[in-house]
C-alpha positions as CSV (number, residue, x, y, z in Angstrom):
1,M,-63.8,-53.3,46.3
2,E,-61.3,-54.0,43.5
3,F,-58.2,-56.0,44.0
4,P,-55.6,-55.1,41.3
5,P,-52.5,-57.2,40.4
6,R,-50.3,-54.9,42.4
7,Q,-50.8,-52.5,45.3
8,V,-48.2,-50.1,46.5
9,F,-48.2,-48.7,50.1
10,G,-46.4,-45.7,51.5
11,S,-46.2,-47.1,55.0
12,E,-45.4,-50.4,56.6
13,D,-48.5,-50.2,58.8
14,E,-50.8,-49.8,55.8
15,W,-49.1,-52.6,54.0
16,L,-49.3,-54.9,57.0
17,A,-53.0,-54.1,57.5
18,A,-53.8,-55.0,53.9
19,H,-51.7,-58.2,54.3
20,I,-53.6,-59.5,57.3
21,R,-56.9,-57.8,57.5
22,Q,-60.1,-59.3,56.0
23,Q,-61.3,-57.2,53.1
24,K,-64.9,-56.7,52.2
25,V,-66.1,-58.8,49.2
26,S,-69.7,-59.0,48.2
27,S,-71.6,-62.3,48.4
28,V,-72.3,-62.0,44.6
29,V,-68.5,-61.8,43.8
30,R,-67.8,-64.7,46.1
31,A,-70.5,-66.8,44.4
32,L,-69.2,-66.0,41.0
33,A,-65.7,-67.0,42.0
34,R,-66.6,-70.2,43.9
35,H,-65.4,-72.5,41.1
36,S,-62.1,-70.7,40.7
37,E,-58.8,-72.5,41.7
38,P,-58.2,-72.8,45.5
39,L,-56.1,-70.1,47.1
40,T,-53.2,-72.5,47.7
41,E,-53.1,-73.2,44.0
42,S,-53.1,-69.5,43.2
43,Y,-50.1,-68.9,45.5
44,S,-48.3,-71.9,44.2
45,N,-48.8,-70.9,40.5
46,F,-47.6,-67.4,41.4
47,A,-44.4,-68.7,43.0
48,H,-43.6,-71.1,40.2
49,F,-44.0,-68.4,37.5
50,V,-41.7,-66.1,39.4
51,A,-39.2,-68.9,40.0
52,G,-39.2,-69.8,36.3
53,S,-38.4,-66.2,35.4
54,L,-35.3,-66.3,37.7
55,L,-34.1,-69.8,36.9
56,R,-31.6,-68.4,34.4
57,D,-30.1,-66.2,37.1
58,G,-29.3,-69.2,39.3
59,F,-32.2,-69.1,41.7
60,R,-33.8,-72.4,42.8
61,L,-37.3,-72.9,44.3
62,F,-37.6,-74.6,47.7
63,K,-40.4,-75.1,50.2
64,N,-39.4,-73.8,53.6
65,G,-41.9,-75.4,55.8
66,G,-44.5,-75.0,53.1
67,T,-43.5,-71.4,52.4
68,P,-42.0,-71.0,48.8
69,L,-38.4,-69.7,48.9
70,L,-36.1,-68.8,46.0
71,E,-32.4,-69.2,46.9
72,R,-29.1,-68.5,45.2
73,H,-25.5,-69.0,46.5
74,V,-22.7,-66.7,45.2
75,G,-19.4,-67.3,47.0
76,D,-20.0,-66.4,50.7
77,W,-23.3,-64.8,49.9
78,V,-26.7,-66.4,50.4
79,E,-29.6,-64.6,48.6
80,E,-33.2,-65.5,49.4
81,I,-36.6,-64.3,48.1
82,V,-39.4,-65.5,50.4
83,F,-43.0,-65.6,49.3
84,H,-45.3,-64.5,52.2
85,A,-49.0,-65.3,51.6
86,G,-51.5,-63.1,53.3
87,A,-53.5,-64.2,56.3
88,W,-56.8,-63.8,54.4
89,G,-58.1,-64.2,50.9
90,V,-61.0,-65.2,48.7
91,R,-60.5,-67.8,46.0
92,G,-60.5,-66.4,42.5
93,V,-60.6,-62.8,43.8
94,Y,-57.9,-61.9,46.2
95,A,-54.7,-63.8,47.3
96,P,-52.3,-61.2,48.7
97,V,-48.6,-62.1,48.6
98,S,-45.4,-60.2,49.4
99,L,-41.8,-60.8,48.6
100,R,-39.4,-60.7,51.5
101,I,-35.7,-60.2,50.5
102,H,-32.9,-61.8,52.7
103,L,-29.2,-61.4,52.1
104,S,-26.6,-63.2,54.3
105,H,-22.9,-63.6,54.4
106,S,-21.2,-66.7,55.8
107,K,-18.6,-64.8,57.8
108,M,-20.9,-62.3,59.5
109,K,-21.6,-64.6,62.4
110,E,-17.9,-64.9,63.2
111,V,-17.4,-61.1,62.9
112,R,-20.3,-60.3,65.2
113,A,-19.5,-63.0,67.8
114,K,-16.8,-60.7,69.3
115,Y,-19.4,-58.2,70.6
116,W,-22.8,-60.0,70.3
117,A,-24.6,-61.2,73.5
118,P,-24.5,-64.1,73.5
119,P,-21.9,-64.8,70.8
120,S,-23.7,-67.9,69.7
121,A,-26.8,-65.8,68.8
122,A,-24.9,-63.6,66.3
123,P,-26.7,-63.8,63.0
124,R,-25.3,-64.1,59.4
125,I,-28.0,-61.8,58.0
126,V,-26.8,-58.7,56.2
127,A,-30.1,-57.2,55.2
128,C,-33.8,-58.1,54.9
129,G,-37.0,-56.2,53.9
130,D,-39.8,-56.0,51.4
131,A,-39.0,-56.0,47.7
132,G,-40.8,-52.6,47.5
133,Q,-38.2,-51.0,49.8
134,I,-35.5,-51.9,47.3
135,E,-37.5,-50.7,44.3
136,A,-38.0,-47.3,46.0
137,S,-37.5,-46.0,49.5
138,G,-40.6,-45.9,51.7
139,R,-42.5,-48.4,49.6
140,W,-44.1,-51.7,50.3
141,I,-45.8,-54.0,47.7
142,L,-48.6,-56.6,47.7
143,W,-49.3,-58.7,44.7
144,N,-52.7,-60.4,44.1
145,A,-51.9,-64.0,43.0
146,C,-55.4,-64.4,41.7
147,C,-54.6,-61.9,38.9
148,A,-52.7,-64.4,36.7
149,P,-50.4,-63.9,34.9
150,E,-50.3,-60.1,35.4
151,A,-49.3,-60.2,39.1
152,A,-46.6,-62.8,38.7
153,E,-45.2,-61.0,35.6
154,D,-45.0,-57.7,37.5
155,A,-43.3,-59.4,40.5
156,A,-40.7,-61.0,38.2
157,R,-40.0,-57.6,36.6
158,T,-39.6,-56.0,40.0
159,L,-37.1,-58.6,41.0
160,E,-35.2,-58.4,37.7
161,R,-35.0,-54.6,37.6
162,S,-34.5,-53.8,41.2
163,V,-33.7,-56.7,43.5
164,L,-31.2,-58.6,41.4
165,P,-29.1,-55.4,40.7
166,W,-29.2,-54.7,44.5
167,F,-27.9,-58.2,45.2
168,E,-25.2,-57.9,42.6
169,R,-23.9,-54.6,44.1
170,F,-22.6,-56.8,47.0
171,H,-20.7,-59.1,44.6
172,E,-18.3,-56.3,43.6
173,P,-14.7,-56.6,44.9
174,F,-14.1,-54.9,48.3
175,H,-13.2,-51.2,48.2
176,P,-13.6,-48.8,51.1
177,A,-15.4,-46.1,49.0
178,R,-17.7,-48.7,47.5
179,Q,-18.4,-50.1,50.9
180,L,-19.3,-46.7,52.1
181,A,-21.7,-46.3,49.2
182,L,-23.3,-49.6,50.3
183,S,-24.0,-48.1,53.7
184,R,-26.5,-45.8,52.0
185,A,-28.1,-48.5,50.0
186,A,-31.6,-49.8,50.7
187,L,-31.8,-51.9,53.9
188,V,-28.1,-51.4,54.8
189,D,-26.6,-49.0,57.4
190,A,-23.1,-48.0,58.4
191,E,-23.0,-50.6,61.2
192,T,-23.7,-53.4,58.8
193,A,-21.3,-52.0,56.1
194,L,-18.5,-51.9,58.7
195,E,-19.2,-55.5,59.7
196,L,-19.1,-56.5,56.0
197,S,-15.8,-54.7,55.6
198,L,-14.4,-56.9,58.4
199,A,-16.0,-60.0,56.9
200,R,-14.6,-59.4,53.5
201,A,-11.3,-57.8,54.2
202,G,-10.4,-58.3,57.8
203,V,-9.2,-55.7,60.3
204,Q,-7.5,-53.7,57.5
205,G,-10.8,-53.6,55.7
206,G,-12.5,-52.2,58.8
207,R,-9.8,-49.5,59.3
208,S,-10.1,-48.6,55.6
209,F,-13.9,-48.2,56.0
210,L,-13.5,-45.9,59.0
211,A,-11.0,-43.8,57.1
212,A,-13.4,-43.6,54.2
213,I,-16.0,-42.2,56.6
214,G,-13.5,-39.6,57.7
215,S,-12.8,-38.6,54.1
216,V,-16.4,-37.6,53.5
217,D,-17.6,-36.6,57.0
218,G,-14.9,-35.5,59.4
219,A,-17.4,-34.6,62.1
220,L,-19.0,-38.0,62.1
221,H,-15.6,-39.7,62.1
222,H,-14.6,-37.6,65.2
223,R,-17.8,-38.6,67.0
224,I,-17.2,-42.3,66.3
225,L,-13.6,-42.1,67.6
226,T,-14.7,-40.2,70.6
227,R,-17.2,-42.9,71.5
228,V,-14.5,-45.5,70.9
229,D,-12.3,-43.8,73.5
230,Q,-15.2,-43.8,75.9
231,I,-15.8,-47.5,75.4
232,T,-12.1,-48.5,75.7
233,T,-11.8,-46.5,79.0
234,A,-15.1,-47.9,80.3
235,A,-16.7,-44.5,80.5
236,V,-19.7,-45.9,78.6
237,S,-21.0,-49.4,78.1
238,G,-19.3,-51.5,75.4
239,G,-22.5,-53.3,74.6
240,R,-24.6,-52.7,71.5
241,G,-27.4,-50.2,71.8
242,T,-29.8,-48.2,69.7
243,S,-27.5,-45.5,68.5
244,P,-25.9,-46.2,65.1
245,I,-22.8,-44.1,66.1
246,H,-22.4,-46.1,69.3
247,N,-22.8,-49.4,67.5
248,V,-20.2,-48.5,64.9
249,A,-17.9,-47.5,67.8
250,V,-18.5,-50.8,69.6
251,I,-17.4,-52.7,66.5
252,A,-14.4,-50.5,66.1
253,A,-13.4,-50.9,69.7
254,S,-13.8,-54.7,69.6
255,Y,-11.4,-54.9,66.7
256,G,-9.0,-52.1,67.5
257,L,-9.9,-50.3,64.3
258,A,-9.4,-46.8,65.7
259,D,-5.7,-47.5,66.4
260,K,-4.7,-46.6,62.9
261,A,-8.0,-45.0,61.6
262,G,-6.7,-41.5,62.3
263,S,-8.6,-38.7,63.9
């Protein structure tokens, strides 16, 4: 079995299986590779190469309990790229590693505390997922750190061409239409976009976001306002659930956003 520098998977289950499942490697290949660098060194070299490529963009390399982590702070934003080594590998042959993307905002916890249970558990996270999901929808990527420097070069290109522009979309000044567009971006939904509107522009920002929804999808806007009415009159639970429309309505009801959102 060959282990190329980069593998792309069309489902998370396939990606996860390749990440943790032991792969078949012949005894001959293992013997030929026994004098290669240890797996820990392959992973470390991969992380340092990628970190060096993003140094000019303001990212710094840290060790988070032994797991390499790239981090950048831009205003209220915290951007992280976490290197996840696979559960299994063969020195000199296969060292699977994925890149997990995390984006947080310092004011999200305060926004969510109003309807989160318990409030102290409200997270700051805005979005997280595999770098492949940002590169293209429905895609997960594994790199083979033993393929130096091809794998690290490819990972750096993916970050520079897909992930950094994705991060930078969030840096743009708040505007309801722009925030609505973000709700369709990779790893972000309408619920999170509304929370971000509140975090960045307060109650008026939340109302403007709801109005932006109404300007492009009147039926959806009406369903949200109907659910807000049901929550405020205690006809349905005001707790968060699994329905995106319900959760948007919970946020709107918590902040009184429907009062001036229009119908």
